[in-house]
C-alpha positions as CSV (number, residue, x, y, z in Angstrom):
1,M,-59.0,15.2,-10.4
2,F,-56.9,14.7,-13.6
3,D,-59.3,17.1,-15.4
4,G,-58.1,20.0,-13.1
5,I,-54.5,19.1,-13.5
6,I,-54.7,18.8,-17.3
7,G,-56.6,22.1,-17.3
8,Y,-53.8,23.8,-15.4
9,I,-51.2,22.3,-17.7
10,V,-53.0,23.4,-20.8
11,G,-53.9,26.8,-19.4
12,G,-50.4,27.2,-18.0
13,A,-49.0,26.5,-21.4
14,V,-51.3,29.1,-23.1
15,I,-50.6,31.7,-20.4
16,G,-46.9,31.0,-20.4
17,I,-46.7,31.4,-24.2
18,L,-48.7,34.6,-24.1
19,A,-46.5,36.0,-21.3
20,R,-43.3,35.1,-23.2
21,F,-44.8,36.8,-26.3
22,L,-45.8,39.9,-24.5
23,K,-42.7,40.3,-22.3
24,P,-39.9,42.3,-24.0
25,G,-36.5,40.9,-24.4
26,A,-35.1,37.5,-25.1
27,D,-36.4,34.6,-23.0
28,P,-34.0,31.7,-22.7
29,V,-36.7,29.7,-20.9
30,G,-37.6,26.2,-22.2
31,W,-41.1,24.8,-22.8
32,F,-41.2,23.0,-19.5
33,M,-40.5,26.2,-17.5
34,T,-42.9,28.1,-19.8
35,I,-45.7,25.7,-18.7
36,V,-44.6,25.8,-15.0
37,L,-44.4,29.6,-14.9
38,G,-47.6,29.9,-16.8
39,A,-49.4,27.5,-14.4
40,L,-47.9,29.4,-11.4
41,G,-49.1,32.7,-13.0
42,A,-52.6,31.2,-13.4
43,L,-52.6,30.2,-9.8
44,A,-51.3,33.6,-8.6
45,G,-53.6,35.5,-11.0
46,G,-56.6,33.5,-9.8
47,Y,-55.8,34.1,-6.2
48,I,-55.2,37.9,-6.8
49,A,-58.4,38.1,-8.8
50,G,-60.4,36.4,-6.1
51,A,-58.8,38.6,-3.4
52,V,-59.9,41.8,-5.2
53,G,-63.3,40.5,-6.2
54,V,-62.8,40.1,-10.0
55,S,-65.2,37.6,-11.5
56,N,-64.9,38.5,-15.2
57,R,-63.1,35.6,-17.0
58,S,-61.3,37.9,-19.3
59,L,-59.9,40.0,-16.5
60,V,-58.9,36.9,-14.6
61,W,-56.9,35.7,-17.7
62,A,-55.3,39.2,-18.0
63,I,-54.3,39.1,-14.4
64,A,-52.9,35.6,-14.8
65,I,-50.9,36.7,-17.8
66,V,-49.5,39.7,-16.0
67,A,-48.6,37.5,-13.0
68,A,-46.8,35.1,-15.4
69,I,-44.8,38.0,-16.9
70,V,-43.8,39.0,-13.4
71,L,-42.7,35.5,-12.7
72,L,-40.7,35.4,-15.9
73,F,-38.8,38.5,-14.7
74,V,-38.3,37.0,-11.3
75,Y,-37.1,33.7,-12.8
76,E,-34.6,35.6,-15.0
77,A,-33.3,37.6,-12.1
78,V,-32.9,34.6,-9.8
79,R,-31.4,32.5,-12.6
80,G,-29.0,35.3,-13.7
81,K,-26.6,35.1,-16.5
82,R,-24.6,31.9,-16.5
83,P,-21.5,31.4,-18.6
84,R,-21.9,28.9,-21.4
85,P,-19.9,25.7,-21.0
86,A,-17.0,25.3,-23.4
């Protein structure tokens, strides 16, 4: 049980870092949200890959990274620009 959770955390961190590196523009996202968005990207990418019948690990990772990049854009759009506190 914990093996799967730790795998998603580590995989989410790797996917999140790669997504932040590949996504253009500044990313004011902290490490925690990087891991969360990366793990959600991994879940979404795995689901999408399974739905379209992709079984190649490299392609599944690529789909997960693209899903994480999309989630970064969505997160930034929902979060919006907030004024800095004085």
